C-alpha positions as CSV (number, residue, x, y, z in Angstrom):
1,X,2.1,-4.9,-9.2
2,X,0.3,-7.0,-6.7
3,X,2.7,-10.0,-6.8
4,X,5.7,-7.5,-6.2
5,X,3.9,-6.2,-3.2
6,X,3.5,-9.5,-2.2
7,X,6.9,-10.5,-2.3
8,X,10.3,-8.7,-3.1
9,X,8.4,-5.3,-3.0
10,X,6.7,-5.1,0.1
11,X,9.3,-2.7,1.4
12,X,9.4,-0.5,-1.7
13,X,5.8,0.3,-2.5
14,X,3.8,3.4,-1.0
15,X,0.0,3.5,-1.2
16,X,-1.3,6.5,-3.4
17,X,-5.0,7.5,-4.5
18,X,-4.4,10.0,-7.2
19,X,-6.5,12.0,-5.4
20,X,-8.6,14.1,-6.6
21,X,-9.4,11.9,-9.2
22,X,-9.8,8.7,-7.0
23,X,-10.4,9.6,-3.4
24,X,-8.6,7.7,-0.7
25,X,-11.6,5.7,0.3
26,X,-12.1,4.3,-3.5
27,X,-8.6,3.5,-3.7
28,X,-8.7,1.2,-0.3
29,X,-12.3,-0.1,-1.2
30,X,-11.1,-3.3,-2.6
31,X,-7.7,-3.6,-0.8
32,X,-9.0,-7.0,1.0
33,X,-9.2,-8.6,-2.3
34,X,-5.6,-8.3,-2.9
35,X,-5.0,-11.1,-0.8
36,X,-1.9,-9.5,1.0
37,X,-0.9,-10.7,4.2
38,X,-1.0,-8.2,7.4
39,X,2.6,-7.1,7.1
40,X,2.4,-6.2,3.2
41,X,-1.0,-4.5,4.1
42,X,0.9,-2.4,6.9
43,X,4.2,-1.9,4.9
44,X,2.0,-0.5,2.0
45,X,-0.3,1.6,3.8
46,X,1.8,3.3,6.3
47,X,5.0,1.4,7.3
48,X,7.1,2.1,4.4
49,X,6.5,6.0,4.3
50,X,7.1,6.1,7.9
51,X,10.4,4.8,7.1
52,X,11.3,6.5,4.1
53,X,10.3,10.1,5.5
54,X,11.4,8.9,9.3
55,X,8.1,10.3,11.0
């Protein structure tokens, strides 16, 4: 999944935390360890959702 997010899937994956089982804070705790570049991180956390939901 991470390889997909780093490459061709960077514009197709949305962040989700599985709340209430996993809080957003817990889900993001190790985000920096995934090795995503700045663009992939921004798209994953908000950019893709903004584009899809047109907000």
